[in-house]
ZAMARGU-4260 file (C-alpha; in steps of 0.2 Angstrom, whole numbers, plus 5000, padded with zeros to 4 digits):
<rodrens>
0) 5312/5547/5542 | 5298/5557/5533 | 5305/5574/5531 | 5290/5581/5522 | 5279/5576/5536
5) 5290/5585/5548 | 5290/5600/5537 | 5271/5600/5536 | 5269/5598/5555 | 5281/5613/5558
10) 5271/5624/5546 | 5254/5620/5554 | 5262/5623/5571 | 5268/5640/5566 | 5252/5645/5558
15) 5243/5640/5574 | 5254/5650/5585 | 5253/5665/5574 | 5234/5664/5576 | 5234/5662/5595
20) 5246/5676/5597 | 5235/5688/5587 | 5219/5683/5597 | 5225/5682/5615 | 5239/5689/5627
25) 5248/5673/5628 | 5259/5679/5643 | 5243/5679/5654 | 5238/5661/5649 | 5254/5651/5647
30) 5266/5646/5661 | 5284/5651/5659 | 5289/5633/5654 | 5277/5633/5639 | 5283/5650/5634
35) 5301/5644/5636 | 5297/5630/5624 | 5289/5641/5611 | 5304/5653/5612 | 5316/5639/5610
40) 5306/5632/5595 | 5304/5648/5586 | 5323/5651/5587 | 5328/5634/5581 | 5315/5635/5567
45) 5322/5651/5561 | 5305/5660/5564 | 5310/5678/5567 | 5292/5684/5568 | 5287/5672/5580
50) 5302/5675/5591 | 5299/5693/5591 | 5281/5691/5596 | 5286/5680/5611 | 5299/5693/5616
55) 5286/5707/5615 | 5273/5698/5625 | 5285/5691/5638 | 5294/5707/5643 | 5294/5702/5661
60) 5303/5686/5659 | 5312/5686/5642 | 5329/5688/5650 | 5326/5673/5661 | 5320/5663/5646
65) 5335/5668/5636 | 5347/5663/5650 | 5340/5645/5652 | 5352/5631/5652 | 5366/5644/5651
70) 5360/5652/5635 | 5358/5635/5626 | 5346/5643/5613 | 5359/5655/5608 | 5372/5642/5606
75) 5361/5630/5596 | 5356/5645/5584 | 5375/5648/5582 | 5378/5630/5577 | 5364/5631/5564
80) 5371/5647/5557 | 5355/5657/5557 | 5361/5675/5556 | 5344/5683/5559 | 5340/5674/5575
85) 5358/5676/5581 | 5356/5695/5578 | 5340/5696/5587 | 5346/5686/5602 | 5361/5697/5604
90) 5350/5712/5604 | 5339/5704/5617 | 5354/5700/5628 | 5361/5718/5625 | 5344/5726/5631
95) 5344/5715/5647 | 5363/5718/5650 | 5366/5699/5647 | 5378/5701/5632 | 5395/5697/5640
100) 5388/5683/5650 | 5379/5675/5635 | 5394/5676/5623 | 5405/5669/5637 | 5393/5654/5640
105) 5401/5637/5640 | 5418/5645/5636 | 5413/5655/5621 | 5405/5640/5613 | 5394/5650/5601
110) 5408/5659/5593 | 5419/5643/5593 | 5406/5632/5585 | 5402/5646/5572 | 5420/5646/5567
115) 5423/5628/5567 | 5408/5625/5556 | 5414/5638/5544 | 5399/5649/5548 | 5408/5665/5544
120) 5393/5677/5544 | 5388/5671/5561 | 5406/5672/5568 | 5407/5690/5561 | 5391/5695/5570
125) 5396/5688/5587 | 5413/5696/5585 | 5406/5713/5581 | 5394/5712/5595 | 5408/5713/5608
130) 5425/5716/5600 | 5433/5718/5618 | 5429/5700/5621 | 5438/5694/5606 | 5454/5690/5616
135) 5444/5678/5627 | 5435/5671/5612 | 5452/5667/5603 | 5459/5659/5619 | 5444/5648/5620
140) 5447/5640/5603 | 5455/5623/5602 | 5469/5622/5589 | 5475/5605/5594 | 5462/5593/5587
145) 5459/5598/5569 | 5464/5591/5553 | 5475/5601/5542 | 5462/5607/5530 | 5450/5613/5544
150) 5465/5621/5553 | 5469/5632/5539 | 5451/5637/5535 | 5448/5641/5553 | 5464/5650/5555
155) 5460/5661/5540 | 5443/5665/5547 | 5450/5670/5563 | 5464/5681/5555 | 5450/5690/5545
160) 5440/5693/5561 | 5455/5699/5571 | 5460/5711/5557 | 5443/5718/5556 | 5443/5723/5574
165) 5462/5727/5576 | 5464/5711/5587 | 5478/5702/5577 | 5491/5703/5591 | 5478/5695/5603
170) 5474/5681/5591 | 5493/5677/5590 | 5495/5678/5608 | 5479/5669/5613 | 5482/5655/5625
175) 5501/5656/5625 | 5501/5656/5606 | 5491/5640/5605 | 5488/5642/5586 | 5506/5642/5582
180) 5510/5628/5595 | 5495/5618/5588 | 5501/5620/5570 | 5519/5614/5576 | 5512/5599/5585
185) 5502/5593/5571 | 5515/5596/5558 | 5504/5609/5549 | 5519/5619/5541 | 5509/5630/5530
190) 5499/5636/5544 | 5515/5640/5553 | 5522/5650/5538 | 5505/5660/5538 | 5507/5665/5556
195) 5525/5669/5554 | 5521/5680/5539 | 5506/5690/5546 | 5515/5693/5563 | 5533/5695/5561
200) 5535/5705/5577 | 5527/5692/5587 | 5538/5677/5580 | 5549/5677/5596 | 5534/5676/5607
205) 5527/5661/5596 | 5544/5652/5597 | 5546/5655/5616 | 5528/5651/5621 | 5528/5639/5636
210) 5547/5637/5636 | 5548/5634/5618 | 5535/5620/5618 | 5533/5621/5599 | 5550/5613/5596
215) 5546/5600/5610 | 5529/5596/5603 | 5535/5595/5584 | 5551/5585/5589 | 5542/5572/5599
220) 5530/5570/5585 | 5544/5567/5573 | 5540/5582/5562 | 5557/5585/5555 | 5551/5598/5542
225) 5543/5608/5557 | 5559/5606/5567 | 5570/5613/5553 | 5558/5628/5551 | 5558/5631/5570
230) 5577/5630/5570 | 5579/5642/5555 | 5567/5654/5562 | 5575/5654/5579 | 5592/5657/5571
235) 5585/5672/5561 | 5577/5679/5577 | 5593/5676/5588 | 5585/5664/5600 | 5592/5647/5594
240) 5602/5644/5609 | 5588/5648/5621 | 5577/5637/5612 | 5589/5622/5613 | 5593/5625/5631
245) 5574/5626/5636 | 5570/5616/5651 | 5587/5610/5653 | 5588/5602/5636 | 5571/5593/5639
250) 5568/5592/5620 | 5583/5581/5618 | 5578/5569/5631 | 5560/5568/5626 | 5565/5565/5608
255) 5577/5551/5613 | 5563/5543/5623 | 5552/5544/5608 | 5565/5536/5597 | 5564/5550/5584
260) 5582/5548/5579 | 5582/5558/5563 | 5575/5573/5573 | 5588/5570/5587 | 5602/5569/5575
265) 5597/5586/5568 | 5596/5594/5585 | 5613/5587/5590 | 5621/5594/5574 | 5613/5611/5578
270) 5619/5610/5596 | 5636/5606/5591 | 5637/5621/5579 | 5633/5632/5594 | 5645/5623/5605
275) 5632/5616/5617 | 5637/5598/5617 | 5647/5599/5633 | 5633/5609/5641 | 5620/5596/5635
280) 5631/5582/5642 | 5633/5591/5659 | 5614/5594/5660 | 5611/5576/5657 | 5623/5570/5670
285) 5615/5581/5683 | 5598/5571/5681 | 5592/5557/5692 | 5592/5540/5683 | 5574/5537/5687
290) 5569/5553/5679 | 5573/5546/5662 | 5576/5528/5659 | 5586/5531/5643 | 5598/5543/5651
295) 5614/5533/5649 | 5610/5530/5630 | 5606/5548/5628 | 5622/5554/5636 | 5631/5542/5625
300) 5622/5550/5610 | 5627/5567/5615 | 5645/5562/5617 | 5648/5550/5603 | 5633/5554/5591
305) 5632/5536/5584 | 5619/5522/5582 | 5617/5504/5581 | 5603/5492/5577 | 5595/5496/5595
310) 5588/5512/5587 | 5575/5503/5577 | 5557/5504/5582 | 5547/5488/5585 | 5540/5488/5568
315) 5557/5491/5560 | 5564/5477/5570 | 5550/5465/5564 | 5554/5471/5547 | 5572/5468/5549
320) 5570/5451/5556 | 5559/5445/5542 | 5572/5452/5529 | 5586/5443/5538 | 5577/5427/5539
325) 5574/5428/5520 | 5591/5433/5515 | 5602/5425/5528 | 5607/5410/5518 | 5612/5421/5503
330) 5622/5433/5514 | 5631/5418/5522 | 5635/5411/5505 | 5642/5427/5497 | 5649/5436/5512
335) 5645/5454/5517 | 5661/5461/5509 | 5658/5453/5492 | 5640/5460/5492 | 5646/5477/5496
340) 5659/5475/5481 | 5645/5470/5470 | 5635/5485/5475 | 5651/5496/5471 | 5653/5488/5455
345) 5634/5491/5451 | 5636/5509/5455 | 5652/5511/5444 | 5644/5502/5429 | 5628/5513/5430
350) 5639/5529/5432 | 5649/5524/5416 | 5633/5522/5406 | 5627/5539/5412 | 5642/5549/5418
355) 5643/5567/5425 | 5647/5580/5411 | 5653/5598/5410 | 5650/5605/5393 | 5648/5588/5385
360) 5665/5583/5393 | 5663/5566/5402 | 5670/5566/5419 | 5679/5551/5425 | 5674/5541/5440
365) 5690/5542/5450 | 5697/5558/5458 | 5715/5555/5452 | 5709/5555/5434 | 5701/5573/5435
370) 5705/5584/5450 | 5699/5601/5443 | 5689/5611/5456 | 5677/5617/5442 | 5669/5600/5440
375) 5665/5597/5458 | 5647/5603/5457 | 5644/5590/5443 | 5650/5576/5454 | 5640/5582/5469
380) 5624/5583/5459 | 5626/5566/5451 | 5616/5554/5462 | 5625/5538/5456 | 5642/5545/5458
385) 5638/5552/5475 | 5632/5535/5481 | 5648/5527/5474 | 5659/5539/5484 | 5650/5534/5500
390) 5660/5517/5499 | 5677/5524/5493 | 5691/5522/5505 | 5698/5535/5505 | 5685/5547/5498
395) 5695/5562/5491 | 5678/5572/5489 | 5675/5573/5508 | 5674/5590/5515 | 5688/5595/5527
400) 5674/5601/5539 | 5665/5584/5539 | 5662/5578/5556 | 5656/5560/5555 | 5670/5552/5545
405) 5686/5542/5549 | 5702/5550/5545 | 5719/5541/5544 | 5735/5543/5535 | 5726/5538/5519
410) 5713/5551/5520 | 5695/5552/5525 | 5680/5540/5522 | 5663/5538/5528 | 5658/5527/5543
415) 5647/5515/5533 | 5657/5499/5540 | 5646/5497/5555 | 5631/5496/5544 | 5639/5486/5530
420) 5628/5470/5534 | 5612/5480/5533 | 5617/5489/5517 | 5621/5472/5509 | 5604/5466/5515
425) 5595/5481/5507 | 5605/5479/5491 | 5600/5461/5490 | 5582/5465/5493 | 5581/5479/5480
430) 5589/5468/5466 | 5579/5452/5470 | 5570/5448/5455 | 5562/5433/5463 | 5551/5444/5474
435) 5538/5454/5463 | 5539/5473/5466 | 5524/5481/5475 | 5516/5498/5475 | 5519/5500/5456
440) 5538/5499/5458 | 5549/5489/5446 | 5566/5481/5449 | 5574/5496/5441 | 5566/5510/5450
445) 5567/5500/5466 | 5586/5500/5464 | 5586/5518/5458 | 5577/5523/5474 | 5590/5514/5485
450) 5604/5523/5476 | 5596/5540/5478 | 5595/5537/5497 | 5613/5531/5498 | 5617/5548/5489
455) 5607/5558/5502 | 5616/5548/5516 | 5633/5553/5509 | 5628/5571/5509 | 5616/5572/5523
460) 5625/5586/5533 | 5627/5596/5517 | 5609/5600/5520 | 5611/5607/5537 | 5609/5625/5532
465) 5593/5635/5528 | 5590/5650/5518 | 5576/5663/5515 | 5567/5660/5498 | 5560/5674/5487
470) 5543/5669/5495 | 5549/5674/5512 | 5550/5655/5518 | 5565/5645/5524 | 5571/5630/5515
475) 5586/5618/5517 | 5598/5617/5503 | 5614/5608/5498 | 5629/5619/5503 | 5639/5614/5487
480) 5654/5609/5498 | 5663/5593/5499 | 5654/5577/5505 | 5648/5578/5523 | 5641/5560/5526
485) 5627/5556/5539 | 5633/5551/5556 | 5629/5533/5561 | 5614/5539/5572 | 5597/5534/5564
490) 5606/5527/5549 | 5598/5509/5552 | 5580/5516/5551 | 5585/5526/5536 | 5592/5512/5526
495) 5577/5501/5530 | 5566/5514/5523 | 5576/5516/5507 | 5569/5499/5501 | 5553/5503/5493
500) 5541/5491/5483 | 5547/5476/5493 | 5534/5467/5504 | 5547/5462/5517 | 5551/5480/5520
505) 5533/5486/5521 | 5524/5489/5537 | 5508/5479/5537 | 5492/5488/5541 | 5473/5483/5540
510) 5471/5494/5525 | 5484/5484/5516 | 5475/5468/5521 | 5459/5475/5515 | 5467/5479/5498
515) 5474/5462/5496 | 5457/5454/5500 | 5449/5466/5487 | 5462/5462/5474 | 5460/5443/5477
520) 5441/5443/5476 | 5441/5454/5461 | 5453/5442/5452 | 5443/5427/5457 | 5426/5434/5451
525) 5434/5439/5435 | 5440/5421/5432 | 5423/5414/5436 | 5413/5426/5425 | 5412/5420/5407
530) 5401/5422/5391 | 5390/5407/5397 | 5385/5413/5414 | 5387/5432/5412 | 5368/5436/5408
535) 5362/5425/5422 | 5374/5433/5434 | 5370/5450/5428 | 5351/5448/5431 | 5354/5440/5449
540) 5366/5454/5453 | 5355/5468/5448 | 5340/5459/5457 | 5351/5459/5473 | 5356/5477/5472
545) 5338/5483/5468 | 5328/5473/5479 | 5340/5464/5491 | 5334/5447/5485 | 5348/5434/5484
550) 5347/5418/5474 | 5358/5403/5471 | 5364/5409/5454 | 5378/5420/5462 | 5384/5404/5472
555) 5395/5400/5457 | 5406/5415/5462 | 5409/5407/5480 | 5427/5405/5485 | 5431/5387/5490
560) 5440/5383/5507 | 5455/5377/5498 | 5456/5394/5489 | 5454/5403/5505 | 5468/5393/5513
565) 5480/5396/5498 | 5476/5415/5499 | 5481/5415/5518 | 5496/5405/5515 | 5502/5417/5501
570) 5500/5432/5513 | 5510/5423/5526 | 5524/5420/5513 | 5523/5437/5507 | 5523/5447/5524
575) 5531/5434/5535 | 5529/5438/5554 | 5521/5454/5550 | 5505/5444/5545 | 5500/5442/5563
580) 5486/5430/5570 | 5475/5446/5571 | 5476/5448/5552 | 5473/5430/5548 | 5457/5430/5559
585) 5451/5445/5550 | 5453/5436/5533 | 5445/5420/5540 | 5430/5430/5547 | 5428/5440/5530
590) 5425/5423/5521 | 5411/5418/5532 | 5394/5415/5523 | 5379/5418/5534 | 5361/5424/5533
595) 5366/5442/5530 | 5378/5437/5516 | 5373/5420/5509 | 5387/5420/5496 | 5403/5428/5493
600) 5396/5439/5479 | 5384/5448/5492 | 5399/5450/5504 | 5413/5456/5492 | 5404/5461/5476
605) 5403/5479/5478 | 5420/5482/5485 | 5427/5470/5471 | 5418/5479/5457 | 5407/5465/5451
610) 5396/5477/5441 | 5411/5482/5431 | 5417/5464/5428 | 5400/5459/5422 | 5399/5474/5410
615) 5416/5471/5403 | 5412/5453/5400 | 5395/5458/5391 | 5405/5470/5380 | 5417/5456/5375
620) 5403/5445/5371 | 5395/5458/5360
</rodrens>
């Protein structure tokens, strides 16, 4: 598109109209449709003089022209952010008693578009034109479909406008506290903190909006951090019981149906601490089975609070199936108990190399060797020892208040037995030197990550409490008491996620496939470029980039069919059943050579960084 030509046309057009307006009374000669077109064009081109002239000579029908297409000219001007035009149109509407109607057009679209496009000056002008309509403007704004950065920017603009016109309570309350609910639904915790900070007296209203829907939305979305913030805030404002009971414990049922087990575990723990478990169970028992297909399993959860492999998502089940297929023979040969003993031995060995200390005094690994209360914090803060304690039978460090433990005449211990097979599988995976670590992990830090997760599992419910920080925000913290291990519920998923940097424990996405293809093609091109062909390839590549001309010189970089098949085979081996036929088809189609891409250099070169490879080879040659 020739933007200069368009600019010249607009200038000539404007000069012509200026001349005509100064010679004749255009209102007598042009029909309303032509005048309407001139009005619209003057506004959109930002020509305030021309717009004023049209308004002056069309006093009889200026209001009618302004109102055309439900005040479309005003909305488009707001979208463009032209403050002079916006101010003039507002004045015109005010003179003709059209201002409330114009601002409200298309559900206050002009204001909403100005804010959403971060046109602060335009939004300020519109807000100042009718402050009494601000509550309706705030209610019209959609907070549900914004990314986090835009959400925060827009929220800050609206807060500024609301404060300018003493309308902050209206902003908070707008559309049943939609800003707060939208932040909770999307997991935008910083926006939630901001709303809580600026309107502390309206926090109960925000929490309770639409029967405490902020909790339901965030819980169903799996936003555990948001759920924890809502719980802590509800406790502070004395509405925690009401929030949990809302809609007959609807949040619990929806979260179970959505299989957000970490969130459900947290909700059940809180419900239990407020003696709501029996009430929860009664509520579930009173429901029709057809209302919630998982009612039996949820009732079981409320009563027993335990889990099994059934709790895994479809992706996690696929991941687990691949891992079992790969490690089954090793597990059969060694036995689960032996692998767990090997894990315990590994943890003990790592502790002895880097033990907990108090004032340079090394603390022994076993309780009976050192029972001083003063050393407990050092043990609790030591990740390796905390993971080691998870497998102790009994574990003398367990808190007397711990709920999810087994107690017998010997003492208390964690309930890891049900997940022993999965723990053994994960341990084999993180220590498997035959599978190259991915995502910049090493064997060592892959194991370290697994140990940290075991430690967190052993003290999972030591983190149930929240406290107010010096910044006025709530945070979870370790209560410093004896071990309170995780319940079984959701543990399977947590263990699978503890294995990082291992291809069998990684959800495969198209982005990962694209990265694999990029890495493969880059390595192939690198191997093909040498001192003998570098100059010719550089010339041909530059020619292709500058003119689009493609010659056969670049064909030397083509990837043979045998290499393509080997690449696909390697991906199948690496990702097992997660490498679906859809991914394979994508790879095969990517290698196709056609008229648009007559060789693989033209197809993959830019993404693989051929230019960089050619430059490196040139520098080496020099």
